N, C-alpha and C positions, 0 to 999 in steps of 0.2 A: 527371541524377538516377537514371536507371536503372543507369548505370554504378556509381554510389555504392551503390545498393540491391543490386546483384549483389555488389559487394565485401563489403558488410556481412554478406551471407548465407553468406559463406565462412567455415567454421570457424576456420581459421588466422588470418584477418585479424580475426574478431570476438574470438578468444582473446587476441591481442596488443592489440587496441584496448581491451578491457575491462581488461586489466591496466594499460595506460598511464592510462586515465581514473580508475580507482579512487581513487588518493590525491588527485586534484583534486576529487573529491566528498567523500571522507571528512573531511579536515582542515577545510575550510571549514564542514562540517556540525557538527563538534564544537565550533568556535568560535562558531558561530551559536547553537547550543543552549545553550551556557554563558552567553553574553551575554543571551539571551532568558530563562533561568532566573533570572538575577540581576535583570533588569528585572521580571519578573512576580512573583517571590517576595519581593523586597527593596524595589524602587523603587515599584512600582504600589500605590496606596492600597487600603485595604479597600473592598469594595463596601458601599453604604449599606444594603442589605437582606441580602445573603448573607454579609457580613463576609469573613473570610479564607477561607471554604469555597469561594469562587469560583476560588481559585487553581488548583484541580485541572483547570480547563479549559485550562491551558497544556500538559497532557499529553493530556487527553480530546479536545479539538477537533483538534489535529494528527493523533492517531492515527485519530479517526473519519474525517477527510478522506483519509487514506492508505489506510484500509480499503477505501474506495470507488475511489480513484484506481488502487490496485494491481489491483483486480478489473478495471477497465476496460481497463488495460495488458495484463493477462492474456488477457482476452476478444479484444482487438484482435490480439494475437500469435497466439492460437489461430485466429483467422479468417484471418490472413494464411497460416498454415501450411495451413489446409485449402483455400484458394482457389488459392494459388500453389504449394502442396506444397513449402514451404521448410522443411526440418527443423530449421534453426536457430531459426525462428519458434516452433516446438513446445518447443524448449529453453528459450527465453525465457519462455514461458507456464509451463513447469514450474518454472522458477527463481522466478517471481513468487509462486506458490501459498502456500509456507510463510511467506514474509515478510508477505503479506497476511492470512494466518490469524492470525499473532502480533499485527498491528496490531489485528485485530478483537477478539481476546482482550483486549488492552490497553484497548480502547474499552469493551467490556462491563464489565470489571472497574472502571475509573475511573468509569463511569457508575453502577454499584451503589454504590461508595463515596460519590459525590456524592449519590445518591438517598436514602441512609440518614437523613442529617439534614435534607435538604430535603423529602422526600416522606413520611418515616417508614417507609420499607420498602426493603430491599435490591433487590427485584425487583417489577416491575409489568408486566402484559401490555399495555404501551402500544405503539402502532403503530411508533414509532421503534425501541424496544428489541426488539420481536418481529421486525421486518424486518432489524435488524442481526444478530439471532441466526440468522436464516435465511441471512444472508450468510456467517456462520461455517460453517454446514452445507454451503454450496455450495463453499467452500474445501476443507473436509474431504472432501466427496463427490469433488470433482476429484482430490484426492491419492490417496484410496482407489481411485478407478476406474483411475487410472494404475497403481497398484501391483498391481491384480488381473490384468493382462496380462503375460505373459512377453515377448511380442513388442513391441518399442518402437514400431513403426509402428501397430499396432492400438491401443496404449495412447494414442498421439498422437491418433489420429482420434477415438476415443470420448470422450476427456477434452476435446478442443477443442469437440466438439458440446455437451457439458455446460457448458462455460465460455461459450460464445456464447449459449445459451439462458438461462443464469442471469443474464446481464447486465441482463435486464428488471427484476431486483429492485434494481438500483442507483438509478433514479429513484423507486423506491418508498421506499427508505431516505431518499433526499435530501428528497423533497417530503411525506413522511408527516406532518409537523407542520403543514403547510399544508392538506393534503387531509382530515385527520381531526382531531377533538378529541384532544388530547394532553397528558399531564403535561409532556412535554418542552417546553422554552421554544422559541419560533420562532426564525427567523433574526435574528442580531444583526450579521453582518458583511456577508453577501452579499444586501443589500437594494438595491432601486433607489434609495431615499433614502439619506441619510447613515447610517452604521453607528450603532446605539444602544449604543455602547460608547465610553467616554472614551479620547482619544488615549493617555493615560498607561498604560492597560491594553491598548490595541489593538497598539502597535508590538511589544511583546515577543511577543504572540500571532502576529503576522504573521511575525516573525523566526523564532519557533520552528517555524511550518509550513513556511518555506523550509528550516529546518535538517533537518526530518524528511524532506522530499523529497529533499534531497541525500544524506542518510544512507541512504535507501532506494536511491538510485542507486548508492551505494557498495556496499552489500550485494548489490544485483542483479548488479554486476559480478563479484563473487566467486562468486555462485551460477551465473551463466551460464559462467564458466570451469570450475566443477565439473561442470556439465552436459555441456559439451563434452569434458572429460576422460573422462566416463563413456561418452559415445556414440562418441568417436573414439579409444578406448584402443588400438585395433589399427592406427591409421593411421601411415604413415611419417612424415608431417610433425610429428606430435606428439613422437615420440622425438628427432627432430632439434631441435625447438624446446626440449625439456626438457634436452637435452645442451648446447645453446648457451647456455641461461640458467644 
């Protein structure tokens, strides 16, 4: 395991691996999202209360899940970089941040679109909405902190500390609808009992979530390669790799 870990932390190996894995993530993601969109927008029946307005959840729920998942991945990579001083781990964390920020923006936008007809307002200082907005500020703060340092190593350390500290907000976002009174509906899928959503509506949602995860993996491969190019631009292996390709 340590040999694999050591190989994966090598920039040349990681650069080639990310390039090889990218199409295996991207094309299945596109197919899954297309099938899930058809299942959710066409095949799934209207909700008995929310009618067709519920269909926005096929974008909102996966993007919300990914906004949290990406932050956890960023924080774990940052922690690995801090503890074991692996530069590539910091590159992975830096690659995660913009993607996670866009998933968070998509979550807030679709939530507002859903909230207007359901709650009668575009925005409410609800615990879930507020904590999700804080998550966006953490992403933006991480990227701004990185950009404020000219020295890459100092930027890595400072932003990694912020990423690790900020992970405390993830369970707050996740369980805010359980801990406090909230306009946001409670868990419908991740309950200990059976999910309170019909199977005809559930399978497209689960498939869309898997498609989003694979799409994130594909984009992350591209961004990791970009980070490696930026950090290793003067390395001899890089010129040899580019010439060979």
